[in-house]
C-alpha positions in Angstrom: 0.3 0.2 0.1 1.3 3.4 -0.8 2.3 6.0 1.7 -0.9 8.5 0.6 -3.4 5.5 1.0 -1.8 5.0 4.2 -2.5 8.5 5.6 -5.8 8.6 3.9 -4.7 11.2 1.4 -6.2 11.6 -2.2 -4.7 9.1 -4.4 -4.4 8.4 -8.4 -2.7 6.8 -11.1 0.7 7.3 -9.4 -1.1 4.8 -6.4 -1.3 2.1 -8.5 2.0 2.4 -10.2 3.3 2.0 -6.2 1.2 -0.8 -5.9 2.6 -2.4 -9.9 5.9 -2.1 -8.4 4.8 -4.3 -5.2 3.5 -6.4 -7.9 6.9 -7.0 -9.6 8.4 -7.6 -6.6 5.7 -10.5 -5.7 6.0 -12.1 -9.1 10.2 -12.2 -8.6 9.9 -13.4 -5.2 7.3 -15.8 -5.5 6.5 -14.3 -2.3 4.5 -12.6 0.2 5.2 -9.0 0.6 6.0 -8.0 4.2 8.1 -5.0 4.8 7.4 -5.0 8.6 8.7 -8.4 8.9 11.8 -8.0 6.9 12.8 -4.5 9.2 11.9 -6.8 11.9 9.0 -4.0 13.1 6.7 -5.5 15.9 5.5 -2.8 18.1 2.3 -0.6 17.6 -0.2 -0.5 15.2 0.3 -2.3 11.8 -0.8 0.9 9.7 0.8 3.3 11.5 4.1 1.1 11.3 3.8 0.0 7.7 3.6 4.4 7.3 6.8 5.3 9.5 8.8 2.7 7.4 7.3 3.7 3.9 8.1 7.3 5.0 11.5 6.3 6.3 12.4 5.2 2.6 12.6 1.9 3.8 11.3 -0.8 0.7 10.9 -4.5 0.0 14.3 -5.9 -0.4 15.3 -7.1 -4.1 17.1 -10.0 -4.6 20.7 -9.3 -6.3 20.0 -12.2 -8.9 16.8 -10.3 -10.3 17.5 -8.8 -13.6 18.4 -4.7 -12.8 16.2 -3.6 -15.5 13.1 -4.7 -13.0 14.7 -3.8 -9.9 15.0 -0.2 -11.2 11.5 -0.2 -12.3 10.4 -1.1 -8.7 12.5 1.6 -7.2 10.9 3.7 -9.4 7.5 3.2 -8.8 8.5 3.1 -4.9 9.0 7.0 -4.6 7.5 8.5 -1.7 6.0 11.3 -3.6 3.7 10.3 -6.1 4.7 12.8 -8.5 8.1 11.6 -8.5 6.9 8.0 -9.9 6.9 7.3 -13.3 3.8 6.9 -15.4 2.8 3.6 -16.7 4.1 4.6 -20.2 7.0 5.9 -19.1 7.5 2.3 -17.7 6.2 0.7 -20.6 8.9 3.0 -22.5 11.7 1.4 -19.8 11.1 -1.9 -21.8 11.1 -0.7 -25.3 13.9 -2.2 -26.5 
């Protein structure tokens, strides 16, 4: 879930881009994404812990064996500021070989 969704703020297509980055991670990892477990954070309400991690720039960890191109897309999709995330058109262009 994107930081703006966790904060209950207005959201738009850039929120879907954030989720797309998480979906890419899931496809490569073949696992359920769990930032709280990855960062070993156990205290406090779940949503506030997750928001705190995301606002601090914490993201799911990619495996170094995954294609670099996909890792770059994931990182760009996970920008904290929605305006800094690429559009889907930009993402598609990144894979235009």
